Backbone as a chain_set.jsonl record, in Angstrom:
{"seq": "MLRLAVILLLLANAGYRAWSQGLLRPWGLAPEAQTEPQRMHQQIRPETLQILPPGPGTSAPTPTAQPVAASTASTASGQTPDASAECLRAGVFDEQQADALRTAAAAGLPSGSWTLEPSLMPGRWMVYMGRFDDQDALDKKRTELRARKVDFDRAGGPWEPGLSLGRFSSEEAARRELQNLSSKGVRSARVIRERPESIGYTLRLPAVTDALRPQLAALRSALAGKTWRNCD", "coords": {"N": [[51.492, -91.049, -38.412], [53.387, -90.206, -36.497], [51.846, -90.379, -34.197], [51.625, -93.119, -34.114], [54.214, -93.918, -33.796], [54.787, -92.963, -31.115], [53.044, -94.537, -29.725], [54.236, -97.138, -30.088], [56.728, -96.721, -28.942], [55.918, -96.235, -26.238], [54.815, -98.876, -25.742], [57.126, -100.278, -26.072], [58.692, -99.444, -23.82], [57.136, -100.211, -21.591], [57.111, -102.992, -22.045], [59.825, -103.525, -21.567], [60.252, -102.793, -18.896], [58.521, -104.607, -17.628], [59.942, -107.028, -18.344], [62.48, -106.444, -17.064], [61.831, -106.407, -14.46], [61.187, -108.934, -13.923], [58.611, -109.866, -14.433], [57.773, -111.195, -16.669], [58.803, -113.809, -16.344], [57.488, -116.215, -16.039], [57.011, -116.873, -18.694], [59.453, -117.489, -19.578], [61.061, -115.332, -20.066], [63.211, -113.225, -18.746], [65.75, -111.397, -16.851], [69.149, -112.6, -16.203], [69.441, -114.089, -12.988], [71.157, -112.42, -10.384], [72.262, -113.653, -7.781], [73.381, -114.779, -4.656], [74.203, -117.548, -4.743], [74.797, -118.003, -7.712], [76.972, -116.189, -7.846], [78.787, -117.524, -6.302], [79.255, -119.913, -7.934], [80.658, -118.813, -9.971], [83.173, -118.318, -9.069], [86.766, -118.813, -9.298], [88.609, -121.44, -8.334], [88.549, -120.947, -5.386], [89.793, -122.224, -3.252], [92.528, -121.811, -3.444], [93.178, -119.324, -2.655], [95.011, -117.149, -0.688], [95.904, -115.368, 2.401], [98.24, -112.918, 2.726], [100.84, -111.662, 5.028], [101.669, -108.326, 5.545], [104.239, -106.989, 3.73], [107.703, -105.756, 3.999], [107.94, -102.338, 4.45], [105.372, -101.992, 3.805], [102.425, -100.634, 4.989], [100.403, -101.57, 7.769], [96.719, -102.1, 7.615], [94.777, -99.321, 8.727], [93.052, -99.552, 11.693], [89.566, -99.183, 12.103], [88.18, -96.389, 13.827], [86.49, -96.788, 16.981], [83.577, -96.095, 18.653], [83.712, -94.399, 21.873], [82.887, -95.307, 25.039], [80.722, -93.286, 27.24], [81.427, -93.353, 29.893], [84.112, -93.652, 30.04], [85.153, -91.746, 28.442], [87.328, -89.186, 27.447], [87.62, -85.996, 28.953], [86.752, -82.597, 28.044], [89.023, -81.272, 28.601], [90.984, -82.954, 28.157], [91.565, -84.871, 29.958], [90.947, -87.881, 31.7], [87.904, -88.455, 33.466], [87.696, -88.602, 36.926], [86.596, -91.339, 38.773], [86.261, -91.118, 41.474], [85.789, -88.627, 42.127], [84.132, -85.909, 43.807], [81.542, -83.479, 44.365], [81.965, -80.724, 46.388], [80.998, -78.235, 48.85], [81.057, -75.228, 50.863], [79.958, -73.048, 53.347], [77.461, -70.496, 54.467], [79.463, -67.447, 53.664], [80.399, -64.191, 54.822], [81.029, -60.975, 53.49], [83.735, -60.147, 54.248], [84.779, -62.513, 55.243], [84.738, -63.865, 52.868], [86.524, -62.615, 51.338], [88.942, -63.284, 52.543], [88.858, -66.104, 52.243], [88.95, -66.186, 49.35], [91.529, -65.367, 48.851], [93.006, -67.436, 50.143], [92.231, -69.702, 48.756], [93.063, -69.158, 46.171], [95.752, -69.255, 46.535], [96.198, -71.761, 47.379], [94.977, -73.885, 45.994], [94.3, -75.506, 42.689], [94.115, -73.692, 39.715], [90.752, -72.847, 38.424], [89.616, -74.955, 39.817], [87.856, -74.153, 41.658], [84.959, -72.138, 42.916], [83.541, -69.061, 44.064], [80.384, -68.494, 44.947], [77.88, -66.067, 44.834], [75.086, -65.125, 46.661], [71.775, -64.025, 47.582], [71.442, -63.165, 51.007], [68.638, -63.318, 53.129], [67.355, -60.769, 55.506], [67.389, -61.188, 59.158], [65.429, -61.614, 62.028], [65.186, -61.414, 65.602], [63.621, -62.43, 68.593], [64.362, -61.13, 71.579], [66.052, -61.098, 74.631], [67.718, -59.121, 76.943], [70.528, -56.593, 77.166], [71.909, -58.67, 79.93], [72.776, -57.7, 83.195], [74.781, -58.925, 84.706], [76.068, -62.376, 85.238], [74.517, -63.64, 87.142], [72.04, -62.4, 86.909], [71.45, -63.321, 84.405], [71.305, -66.008, 84.663], [69.036, -66.113, 86.605], [66.95, -65.193, 84.812], [66.935, -67.357, 83.119], [66.056, -69.52, 84.617], [63.646, -68.56, 85.141], [62.342, -68.755, 82.614], [62.445, -71.361, 82.123], [60.689, -72.328, 83.885], [58.271, -71.3, 82.95], [58.024, -72.847, 80.672], [59.32, -71.903, 78.293], [61.193, -71.958, 75.411], [64.621, -71.203, 74.938], [67.724, -69.679, 73.768], [71.346, -69.01, 73.385], [72.038, -65.641, 72.728], [74.222, -64.747, 71.219], [77.026, -63.439, 69.439], [77.259, -59.782, 69.256], [75.27, -59.553, 71.019], [75.337, -60.644, 73.443], [75.757, -60.331, 77.065], [72.777, -62.31, 76.63], [69.614, -63.58, 75.729], [68.195, -65.591, 73.136], [64.851, -65.91, 72.037], [63.799, -66.912, 69.789], [64.498, -67.134, 66.3], [63.774, -65.501, 63.211], [62.887, -65.175, 59.845], [61.382, -62.957, 58.913], [60.165, -59.855, 60.112], [57.538, -59.645, 60.631], [56.819, -62.265, 61.343], [58.381, -62.622, 63.698], [57.286, -60.635, 65.36], [54.836, -61.812, 65.771], [55.496, -64.152, 67.208], [56.478, -62.89, 69.512], [54.046, -61.834, 70.607], [52.714, -64.184, 71.181], [54.312, -65.21, 73.072], [53.913, -63.201, 75.168], [51.507, -63.889, 75.986], [52.173, -66.148, 77.666], [53.305, -64.914, 79.87], [55.787, -63.614, 79.481], [57.293, -60.719, 79.561], [59.673, -58.754, 79.172], [60.867, -59.244, 76.834], [61.809, -58.288, 73.342], [61.612, -57.418, 69.966], [64.421, -57.665, 67.592], [66.429, -56.551, 64.853], [68.415, -58.913, 63.956], [70.238, -59.492, 61.952], [71.017, -57.632, 58.861], [69.576, -57.656, 55.453], [71.872, -59.06, 53.131], [74.712, -59.96, 51.003], [75.698, -63.157, 50.574], [78.256, -65.666, 50.291], [79.153, -68.82, 48.698], [81.575, -71.294, 48.788], [82.487, -73.493, 46.329], [83.523, -76.519, 45.119], [83.629, -78.219, 42.352], [84.663, -80.804, 41.485], [86.147, -82.696, 43.349], [88.994, -84.451, 43.66], [90.953, -87.469, 44.758], [93.448, -86.763, 44.584], [93.338, -83.86, 45.02], [92.231, -83.595, 47.626], [93.996, -83.542, 49.792], [95.102, -80.95, 49.456], [92.9, -79.321, 50.496], [93.407, -78.842, 53.173], [94.734, -76.391, 53.304], [92.864, -74.496, 53.326], [91.706, -74.444, 55.793], [91.868, -72.664, 58.077], [90.611, -70.299, 56.871], [88.092, -71.059, 56.361], [86.494, -70.34, 58.695], [85.389, -71.899, 60.671], [83.344, -73.372, 59.227], [82.115, -76.14, 57.771], [82.65, -78.979, 55.297], [80.299, -79.805, 52.841], [78.316, -82.166, 50.981], [77.467, -81.28, 47.532], [74.825, -81.925, 46.633]], "CA": [[52.783, -91.642, -38.241], [53.93, -89.806, -35.217], [51.158, -91.005, -33.127], [51.948, -94.698, -34.046], [55.743, -94.103, -33.214], [54.776, -92.807, -29.721], [52.392, -95.678, -29.103], [55.189, -98.149, -30.15], [57.687, -96.394, -27.927], [55.433, -96.551, -24.831], [54.746, -100.278, -25.516], [58.434, -100.934, -25.886], [59.128, -99.208, -22.442], [56.346, -101.096, -20.809], [57.57, -104.409, -22.153], [61.284, -103.615, -20.974], [59.974, -102.677, -17.58], [57.979, -105.876, -17.217], [61.118, -107.967, -18.473], [63.563, -106.29, -16.072], [61.323, -106.723, -13.021], [60.758, -110.516, -13.845], [57.019, -110.037, -14.615], [57.564, -112.179, -17.717], [59.512, -114.986, -16.091], [56.71, -117.565, -16.259], [57.005, -117.271, -20.052], [60.927, -117.771, -19.884], [61.541, -114.128, -20.434], [63.562, -112.494, -17.565], [67.239, -111.236, -17.028], [69.59, -113.718, -15.286], [69.386, -113.689, -11.534], [72.587, -112.209, -9.735], [72.015, -114.016, -6.435], [74.688, -115.37, -4.201], [74.68, -119.019, -5.397], [75.391, -117.896, -8.93], [78.342, -115.583, -7.647], [79.65, -118.551, -5.871], [79.562, -120.586, -9.043], [81.565, -117.869, -10.965], [84.461, -118.168, -8.513], [87.564, -119.724, -10.04], [89.509, -122.179, -7.4], [88.596, -119.998, -4.187], [90.624, -122.73, -2.223], [93.936, -121.484, -3.596], [93.22, -117.939, -2.146], [95.856, -117.084, 0.6], [96.125, -113.893, 2.857], [99.708, -112.833, 3.08], [101.153, -110.658, 5.918], [102.12, -107.272, 4.845], [105.675, -107.032, 3.467], [108.549, -104.651, 4.367], [107.546, -101.103, 3.907], [103.892, -101.917, 3.618], [101.833, -100.273, 6.292], [99.084, -102.332, 7.923], [95.644, -101.388, 7.49], [94.446, -98.653, 10.04], [91.672, -100.004, 12.257], [88.509, -98.144, 12.095], [87.871, -95.904, 15.262], [85.271, -97.273, 17.571], [82.859, -95.17, 19.839], [84.278, -94.608, 23.212], [81.733, -95.221, 26.066], [80.686, -92.135, 27.976], [82.097, -93.476, 31.285], [85.556, -93.772, 29.922], [85.557, -90.836, 27.437], [88.128, -88.055, 27.926], [86.927, -84.69, 29.244], [87.241, -81.553, 27.027], [90.338, -80.686, 28.942], [91.986, -83.95, 27.797], [91.796, -85.77, 31.178], [89.719, -88.666, 31.962], [87.23, -88.202, 34.721], [87.969, -89.605, 38.089], [85.327, -91.798, 39.4], [86.259, -90.84, 42.983], [85.723, -87.16, 42.322], [82.772, -85.471, 44.266], [81.394, -82.041, 44.409], [81.8, -80.258, 47.964], [80.63, -76.915, 49.135], [81.122, -74.796, 52.308], [79.387, -71.702, 53.499], [77.705, -69.237, 53.663], [80.389, -66.655, 54.168], [80.097, -62.851, 54.587], [81.965, -60.38, 52.493], [84.968, -60.156, 54.827], [85.152, -63.875, 55.174], [84.982, -64.366, 51.472], [87.801, -62.183, 50.868], [89.993, -64.113, 53.048], [88.841, -67.38, 51.55], [89.272, -66.136, 48.025], [92.957, -65.284, 48.883], [93.604, -68.686, 50.461], [91.909, -70.718, 47.552], [93.845, -68.926, 45.043], [97.055, -69.7, 46.827], [96.422, -73.308, 47.754], [94.072, -74.702, 44.96], [94.485, -75.148, 41.281], [93.106, -72.7, 39.07], [89.597, -73.492, 37.93], [89.049, -76.088, 40.622], [86.863, -73.761, 42.749], [84.424, -70.953, 42.639], [82.819, -68.448, 45.13], [79.216, -68.289, 44.449], [77.232, -65.105, 45.562], [73.574, -65.363, 46.911], [71.175, -62.965, 48.586], [70.967, -63.615, 52.385], [67.679, -62.379, 53.734], [67.461, -60.239, 56.855], [66.95, -62.167, 60.207], [64.87, -60.998, 63.222], [65.163, -62.233, 66.701], [62.895, -62.305, 69.904], [65.463, -60.986, 72.246], [66.052, -60.612, 76.143], [68.863, -58.668, 77.408], [71.536, -57.385, 77.88], [71.901, -58.532, 81.343], [73.915, -56.82, 83.879], [75.816, -59.961, 85.137], [75.731, -63.826, 84.975], [73.54, -63.918, 88.182], [70.809, -61.894, 86.327], [71.217, -64.081, 83.089], [70.832, -67.378, 85.171], [67.808, -65.974, 87.097], [66.034, -65.262, 83.755], [66.801, -68.728, 82.462], [65.252, -70.292, 85.558], [62.161, -68.151, 85.039], [61.814, -69.165, 81.264], [62.18, -72.814, 82.259], [59.428, -72.474, 84.62], [57.197, -70.995, 81.93], [58.157, -73.717, 79.629], [59.661, -71.11, 77.021], [62.591, -72.323, 74.917], [65.592, -70.186, 74.657], [69.139, -70.079, 73.242], [72.226, -67.928, 73.484], [71.904, -64.602, 71.655], [75.459, -64.768, 70.484], [77.691, -62.154, 68.907], [77.194, -58.552, 69.995], [73.923, -59.386, 71.855], [75.695, -61.293, 74.752], [74.912, -61.548, 77.538], [71.405, -62.079, 76.446], [68.998, -64.701, 75.383], [67.298, -65.544, 72.046], [63.55, -66.754, 72.281], [63.486, -67.447, 68.515], [64.918, -66.362, 65.187], [62.826, -65.527, 62.014], [63.174, -64.56, 58.421], [60.686, -61.74, 58.773], [59.9, -59.143, 61.268], [56.189, -59.899, 61.044], [56.876, -63.515, 62.154], [58.991, -62.443, 65.141], [56.376, -59.98, 66.291], [53.638, -62.885, 66.154], [55.836, -64.962, 68.289], [56.446, -62.014, 70.831], [52.81, -61.884, 71.296], [52.391, -65.527, 71.618], [55.118, -65.258, 74.455], [53.314, -62.343, 75.978], [50.355, -64.784, 76.611], [52.735, -66.924, 78.625], [53.83, -64.155, 80.895], [57.064, -63.033, 79.137], [57.252, -59.207, 79.445], [60.797, -58.048, 78.954], [61.401, -59.569, 75.359], [61.522, -57.449, 72.315], [62.102, -57.809, 68.554], [65.375, -56.86, 67.01], [66.908, -57.13, 63.652], [69.83, -59.503, 64.24], [71.269, -59.427, 60.675], [70.387, -56.975, 57.827], [69.812, -58.283, 54.174], [73.247, -58.907, 52.664], [75.218, -60.886, 50.008], [76.659, -64.227, 50.97], [79.085, -66.387, 49.349], [79.333, -70.17, 48.957], [82.686, -71.985, 48.178], [82.172, -74.69, 45.654], [84.485, -77.233, 44.439], [82.757, -79.31, 41.479], [85.171, -82.168, 41.234], [87.453, -83.026, 44.34], [89.528, -85.849, 43.515], [91.836, -87.936, 45.687], [94.781, -85.965, 44.478], [93.013, -82.583, 45.445], [91.761, -83.581, 48.813], [95.046, -83.066, 50.671], [95.167, -79.554, 49.52], [91.904, -78.643, 51.166], [93.833, -78.44, 54.364], [95.335, -74.906, 53.25], [91.616, -73.554, 53.574], [91.077, -74.754, 57.167], [91.682, -71.473, 58.824], [89.912, -69.454, 56.125], [86.683, -71.631, 56.597], [85.781, -69.715, 59.647], [84.497, -72.837, 61.276], [82.327, -73.98, 58.351], [82.304, -77.595, 57.449], [82.382, -79.242, 53.896], [79.084, -80.616, 52.709], [78.117, -82.513, 49.469], [76.732, -80.167, 46.767], [73.397, -82.305, 46.529]], "C": [[53.289, -91.466, -36.981], [53.292, -90.37, -34.16], [51.38, -92.516, -32.885], [53.395, -94.805, -33.398], [55.598, -93.967, -31.611], [54.24, -94.08, -29.033], [53.547, -96.839, -29.064], [56.193, -98.0, -29.073], [57.166, -96.74, -26.604], [55.341, -98.072, -24.575], [56.118, -100.901, -25.267], [59.059, -100.685, -24.521], [58.361, -100.082, -21.549], [56.821, -102.512, -20.9], [59.129, -104.482, -21.542], [61.115, -103.626, -19.45], [59.56, -104.073, -16.923], [59.138, -107.101, -17.237], [62.157, -107.772, -17.266], [63.248, -106.623, -14.793], [60.882, -108.288, -12.912], [59.307, -110.696, -13.909], [56.864, -111.091, -15.761], [58.358, -113.529, -17.516], [58.686, -116.291, -16.382], [56.694, -117.954, -17.755], [58.521, -117.484, -20.521], [61.604, -116.487, -20.322], [61.892, -113.208, -19.09], [65.157, -112.466, -17.554], [67.755, -112.347, -16.004], [69.748, -113.176, -13.937], [70.824, -113.556, -11.18], [72.494, -112.336, -8.239], [73.246, -114.677, -5.817], [75.098, -116.664, -4.693], [75.169, -118.846, -6.752], [76.736, -117.126, -8.811], [79.234, -116.683, -7.276], [80.073, -119.536, -6.922], [80.618, -119.96, -9.99], [82.924, -117.891, -10.389], [85.22, -119.123, -9.208], [88.585, -120.125, -8.917], [89.719, -121.258, -6.225], [89.518, -120.634, -3.23], [92.045, -122.447, -2.237], [94.073, -119.958, -2.957], [93.977, -117.936, -0.815], [96.007, -115.478, 1.05], [97.488, -113.779, 3.427], [99.822, -111.605, 4.104], [101.795, -109.49, 5.085], [103.769, -107.229, 4.798], [106.407, -105.788, 4.031], [108.107, -103.383, 3.602], [106.183, -100.848, 3.353], [103.243, -101.688, 4.944], [100.523, -101.226, 6.413], [98.043, -101.544, 7.88], [95.296, -100.637, 8.827], [93.107, -99.125, 10.436], [90.638, -98.808, 12.352], [88.276, -97.804, 13.577], [86.621, -96.418, 15.692], [84.79, -96.232, 18.553], [83.388, -95.444, 21.063], [83.11, -94.408, 24.178], [81.86, -93.897, 26.87], [81.447, -92.142, 29.268], [83.58, -93.257, 31.111], [86.151, -92.62, 28.954], [86.337, -89.764, 28.185], [87.219, -86.85, 28.042], [87.413, -83.747, 28.156], [88.656, -81.079, 27.384], [91.422, -81.76, 28.666], [92.148, -84.896, 28.927], [90.516, -86.634, 31.419], [89.178, -88.49, 33.339], [87.546, -89.109, 35.693], [86.783, -89.983, 38.699], [85.166, -91.549, 40.875], [85.875, -89.329, 43.253], [84.153, -86.885, 42.825], [82.771, -84.009, 44.389], [81.19, -81.732, 45.987], [81.593, -78.613, 47.95], [80.72, -76.486, 50.551], [80.616, -73.308, 52.371], [78.049, -71.737, 54.292], [78.569, -68.273, 54.474], [79.964, -65.072, 53.855], [81.191, -62.199, 53.644], [83.422, -60.365, 53.003], [85.567, -61.662, 54.923], [85.461, -64.389, 53.784], [86.169, -63.851, 50.898], [88.902, -62.815, 51.332], [89.958, -65.568, 52.485], [89.199, -67.399, 50.148], [90.945, -66.107, 47.855], [93.602, -66.636, 49.121], [93.416, -69.776, 49.281], [92.725, -70.359, 46.474], [95.248, -69.292, 45.291], [97.272, -71.208, 47.064], [95.725, -74.233, 46.879], [94.285, -74.447, 43.6], [93.539, -74.348, 40.792], [92.034, -73.39, 38.402], [89.019, -74.65, 38.684], [87.998, -75.547, 41.644], [86.195, -72.522, 42.242], [83.845, -70.292, 43.96], [81.569, -67.933, 44.57], [78.261, -67.209, 45.263], [75.68, -65.525, 45.618], [73.077, -64.26, 47.716], [70.921, -63.761, 50.024], [69.872, -62.686, 52.857], [68.049, -61.934, 55.054], [67.002, -61.285, 57.871], [66.62, -61.357, 61.49], [64.882, -61.767, 64.456], [64.446, -61.69, 67.788], [64.016, -62.254, 70.972], [65.256, -60.525, 73.73], [67.367, -60.311, 76.491], [69.246, -57.222, 77.097], [71.458, -57.389, 79.321], [73.059, -58.041, 82.086], [75.117, -57.758, 84.248], [75.327, -61.386, 84.953], [74.619, -64.095, 86.013], [71.993, -63.587, 87.541], [70.389, -62.782, 85.12], [70.698, -65.474, 83.572], [69.385, -67.255, 85.818], [66.727, -65.988, 85.96], [65.863, -66.612, 83.07], [65.931, -69.506, 83.339], [63.763, -69.954, 85.317], [61.493, -68.65, 83.816], [61.496, -70.604, 81.487], [60.797, -73.017, 82.97], [58.106, -72.173, 83.836], [57.162, -71.779, 80.709], [58.334, -72.944, 78.127], [61.023, -71.639, 76.688], [63.35, -71.043, 74.579], [67.09, -70.612, 74.218], [70.029, -68.807, 73.506], [71.997, -66.934, 72.359], [72.984, -64.588, 70.73], [75.873, -63.484, 69.973], [77.623, -60.934, 69.853], [75.988, -58.46, 71.004], [74.204, -60.057, 73.167], [76.029, -60.193, 75.697], [73.384, -61.324, 77.339], [70.983, -63.423, 75.928], [68.135, -64.568, 74.09], [66.061, -66.517, 72.191], [63.075, -67.258, 70.821], [64.026, -66.462, 67.429], [64.118, -66.532, 64.042], [63.316, -64.839, 60.921], [62.41, -63.214, 58.227], [60.296, -61.037, 60.054], [58.396, -59.474, 61.703], [56.066, -61.155, 61.878], [57.364, -63.312, 63.561], [57.987, -61.712, 65.908], [55.073, -60.96, 66.637], [54.208, -63.795, 67.367], [56.076, -64.11, 69.607], [55.103, -61.953, 71.282], [52.405, -63.066, 71.67], [53.196, -65.643, 72.968], [54.579, -64.431, 75.432], [52.198, -63.158, 76.797], [50.783, -65.644, 77.658], [53.297, -66.219, 79.855], [55.268, -63.478, 80.702], [56.808, -61.466, 78.807], [58.443, -58.415, 78.91], [61.452, -58.321, 77.71], [61.044, -58.388, 74.47], [62.083, -57.969, 70.905], [63.246, -57.082, 67.916], [65.794, -57.547, 65.762], [68.368, -57.686, 63.911], [70.878, -59.28, 63.051], [70.432, -58.763, 59.579], [70.543, -57.932, 56.485], [71.286, -58.014, 53.584], [73.452, -60.027, 51.571], [76.03, -61.952, 50.741], [77.274, -65.076, 50.004], [79.228, -67.938, 49.817], [80.626, -70.645, 48.114], [82.3, -73.216, 47.582], [83.27, -75.371, 44.852], [83.846, -78.489, 43.604], [83.318, -80.671, 41.38], [86.42, -82.356, 42.156], [87.769, -84.285, 44.159], [90.37, -86.303, 44.696], [93.182, -87.095, 45.707], [94.497, -84.441, 44.996], [92.703, -82.545, 46.968], [92.933, -83.076, 49.906], [95.271, -81.58, 50.701], [94.161, -78.663, 50.112], [92.414, -78.214, 52.559], [94.298, -76.969, 54.504], [94.116, -74.2, 53.473], [91.109, -73.656, 55.024], [90.907, -73.575, 57.978], [90.739, -70.41, 58.174], [88.327, -69.851, 56.104], [85.831, -71.089, 57.598], [84.941, -70.668, 60.418], [83.485, -73.585, 60.48], [82.901, -75.373, 57.984], [81.976, -77.894, 55.899], [81.065, -80.16, 53.875], [79.054, -81.109, 51.236], [77.172, -81.451, 48.794], [75.145, -80.758, 46.565], [72.651, -81.803, 47.69]], "O": [[53.639, -92.446, -36.324], [53.936, -90.846, -33.225], [51.342, -93.067, -31.785], [53.675, -95.682, -32.581], [56.203, -94.745, -30.875], [54.76, -94.609, -28.051], [53.734, -97.425, -27.997], [56.514, -98.951, -28.36], [57.829, -97.456, -25.854], [55.676, -98.566, -23.498], [56.308, -101.82, -24.471], [59.839, -101.508, -24.041], [59.005, -100.716, -20.713], [56.923, -103.181, -19.871], [59.529, -105.547, -21.071], [61.784, -104.408, -18.775], [60.107, -104.568, -15.937], [59.23, -107.949, -16.35], [62.601, -108.714, -16.61], [64.086, -107.062, -14.006], [60.31, -108.752, -11.926], [58.82, -111.713, -13.415], [55.865, -111.81, -15.772], [58.535, -114.279, -18.476], [59.196, -117.283, -16.9], [56.43, -119.103, -18.109], [58.784, -117.635, -21.714], [62.675, -116.565, -20.923], [61.025, -112.581, -18.481], [65.808, -113.335, -18.133], [67.035, -112.895, -15.169], [70.119, -112.023, -13.717], [71.652, -114.383, -11.56], [72.614, -111.361, -7.498], [74.108, -115.108, -6.583], [76.262, -116.867, -5.038], [76.08, -119.622, -7.036], [77.611, -117.39, -9.635], [80.325, -116.82, -7.83], [81.209, -120.003, -6.839], [81.343, -120.659, -10.698], [83.853, -117.519, -11.106], [84.695, -120.121, -9.703], [89.383, -119.267, -8.541], [90.836, -120.795, -5.997], [90.079, -119.914, -2.404], [92.766, -122.735, -1.282], [95.211, -119.513, -2.813], [93.6, -118.669, 0.1], [96.185, -114.552, 0.258], [97.859, -114.405, 4.42], [99.025, -110.669, 4.047], [102.389, -109.73, 4.034], [104.443, -107.433, 5.808], [105.747, -104.859, 4.495], [107.936, -103.351, 2.384], [105.836, -99.885, 2.669], [103.462, -102.427, 5.904], [99.792, -101.566, 5.482], [98.205, -100.338, 8.066], [95.477, -101.194, 9.91], [92.151, -99.115, 9.661], [90.949, -97.654, 12.65], [88.185, -98.673, 14.444], [85.694, -96.513, 14.888], [85.594, -95.569, 19.207], [83.559, -96.614, 21.405], [82.42, -93.391, 24.099], [82.972, -93.447, 27.145], [82.023, -91.143, 29.699], [84.227, -92.708, 32.002], [87.352, -92.53, 28.701], [86.077, -89.464, 29.351], [86.214, -86.71, 27.344], [88.363, -84.052, 27.434], [89.378, -80.55, 26.539], [92.608, -81.527, 28.901], [92.978, -85.788, 28.751], [89.353, -86.233, 31.36], [89.943, -88.384, 34.297], [87.68, -90.304, 35.429], [85.983, -89.153, 39.13], [84.094, -91.738, 41.451], [85.682, -88.88, 44.382], [83.173, -87.478, 42.373], [83.809, -83.357, 44.502], [80.412, -82.363, 46.703], [82.043, -77.896, 47.056], [80.479, -77.313, 51.43], [80.884, -72.496, 51.485], [77.575, -72.791, 54.717], [78.5, -68.216, 55.702], [79.326, -64.748, 52.853], [82.097, -62.856, 53.131], [84.309, -60.571, 52.175], [86.751, -61.892, 54.68], [86.334, -65.233, 53.579], [86.813, -64.493, 50.068], [89.867, -62.936, 50.577], [91.02, -66.16, 52.291], [89.696, -68.414, 49.659], [91.544, -66.682, 46.947], [94.577, -66.997, 48.463], [94.298, -70.566, 48.943], [93.139, -71.286, 45.777], [95.944, -69.632, 44.334], [98.363, -71.767, 46.953], [95.923, -75.433, 47.068], [94.457, -73.285, 43.233], [92.392, -74.233, 41.224], [92.274, -74.45, 37.824], [88.044, -75.264, 38.249], [87.358, -76.307, 42.37], [86.679, -71.882, 41.309], [83.691, -71.036, 44.929], [81.613, -67.0, 43.768], [77.897, -67.563, 46.385], [75.145, -66.175, 44.72], [73.82, -63.613, 48.454], [70.29, -64.816, 50.096], [70.065, -61.478, 52.987], [68.897, -62.527, 55.72], [66.281, -62.206, 57.489], [67.417, -60.542, 61.955], [64.534, -62.939, 64.31], [64.586, -60.486, 68.002], [64.588, -63.309, 71.249], [64.405, -59.684, 74.019], [68.21, -61.199, 76.364], [68.299, -56.521, 76.74], [71.056, -56.417, 79.961], [74.19, -57.994, 81.602], [76.284, -57.392, 84.105], [74.188, -61.558, 84.519], [73.74, -64.867, 85.631], [71.014, -64.326, 87.652], [69.206, -62.976, 84.841], [69.782, -66.04, 82.975], [68.577, -68.164, 85.626], [65.719, -66.682, 86.088], [64.808, -66.944, 82.53], [65.045, -70.172, 82.804], [62.85, -70.78, 85.288], [60.3, -68.953, 83.827], [60.421, -71.068, 81.107], [59.95, -73.82, 82.58], [57.041, -72.741, 84.079], [56.403, -71.486, 79.784], [57.723, -73.236, 77.099], [61.896, -71.759, 77.547], [62.85, -70.045, 74.062], [67.517, -71.761, 74.338], [69.529, -67.722, 73.8], [71.792, -67.309, 71.205], [72.765, -64.434, 69.529], [75.135, -62.503, 70.061], [77.884, -61.032, 71.052], [75.767, -57.462, 71.689], [73.307, -60.038, 74.009], [76.546, -59.169, 75.251], [72.804, -60.337, 77.792], [71.808, -64.308, 75.702], [67.425, -63.574, 73.936], [66.204, -67.718, 72.423], [62.059, -67.945, 70.71], [64.024, -65.24, 67.574], [63.722, -67.672, 63.798], [64.142, -63.937, 61.062], [62.834, -62.414, 57.394], [60.115, -61.731, 61.054], [58.059, -59.562, 62.883], [55.387, -61.2, 62.904], [56.765, -63.816, 64.511], [57.771, -62.074, 67.065], [54.419, -60.828, 67.671], [53.511, -64.115, 68.33], [55.871, -64.635, 70.702], [54.981, -62.029, 72.505], [51.623, -63.059, 72.62], [52.646, -66.193, 73.922], [54.697, -64.81, 76.597], [52.044, -63.081, 78.016], [49.983, -65.952, 78.542], [53.725, -66.886, 80.796], [55.829, -62.884, 81.623], [56.147, -61.116, 77.829], [58.206, -57.429, 78.213], [62.505, -57.743, 77.44], [60.141, -57.605, 74.763], [62.928, -58.861, 70.831], [63.08, -55.885, 67.684], [65.632, -58.747, 65.537], [69.34, -56.944, 64.05], [72.062, -58.967, 63.184], [69.303, -59.186, 59.33], [71.415, -58.797, 56.4], [71.787, -56.889, 53.579], [72.583, -60.848, 51.277], [76.97, -61.621, 51.464], [76.767, -65.177, 48.887], [79.381, -68.281, 50.989], [80.707, -70.408, 46.909], [81.761, -74.045, 48.315], [83.863, -74.753, 43.968], [83.604, -79.573, 44.134], [82.571, -81.634, 41.206], [87.564, -82.182, 41.736], [86.995, -85.204, 44.429], [90.493, -85.512, 45.631], [93.83, -86.838, 46.722], [95.481, -83.815, 45.389], [92.913, -81.489, 47.564], [92.657, -82.251, 50.778], [95.576, -80.989, 51.738], [94.379, -77.462, 50.266], [91.863, -77.253, 53.096], [94.277, -76.38, 55.585], [94.328, -73.064, 53.897], [90.15, -72.976, 55.39], [89.843, -73.433, 58.579], [90.11, -69.666, 58.926], [87.455, -69.019, 55.855], [84.611, -71.246, 57.536], [83.836, -70.297, 60.812], [82.787, -74.416, 61.06], [84.112, -75.59, 57.938], [81.168, -77.193, 55.289], [80.821, -81.045, 54.695], [79.699, -80.522, 50.367], [76.273, -80.867, 49.399], [74.278, -79.915, 46.335], [71.442, -82.017, 47.787]]}, "num_chains": 1, "name": "protein.A"}
């Protein structure tokens, strides 16, 4: 008897499943279809339906918030990005120049609008001629180098009056150039270390707006002759 009851139960479940899924529709056995036309027929006088404005004391529906495009979204600080903003930088500055620039920027620019970024400045070597006793000796050496088709430039800084025949990022490269110049008849040049390895600083303003640009004038003297460039 138990086996027969189980078999009947399985047949009943299978029959219900076939009926509910419409498999028995060809034999007229299927649930009533709940499609849109039937729902339309069940409506009672839809033409009398009217949408009334909210009455006194009734709040209007709150509109659903829509996503804001990235180009017009507010920043984390609550301010809308300025399309005219650009990133500017100046440098490189040595330690002493950076101290003066840090003071000027703190006094003349908004907090958080600038950074001084440190970086390693490699040493620099120079093929050097000098110091010369006077201007006549310097001019005579210039004439001699031109005749030998050797390029030169002012040595600058503490190496004046003198001439630079090339600046290099390594002592080895400078000595190779000195050997090359010796083959052209240059005898009195030597290799010196123009600048030791040190830490340099770059002033960076990531978002300079039209409102901020006039304030950059406060840094003019502290820039030590350096000019603004784009960060790219």
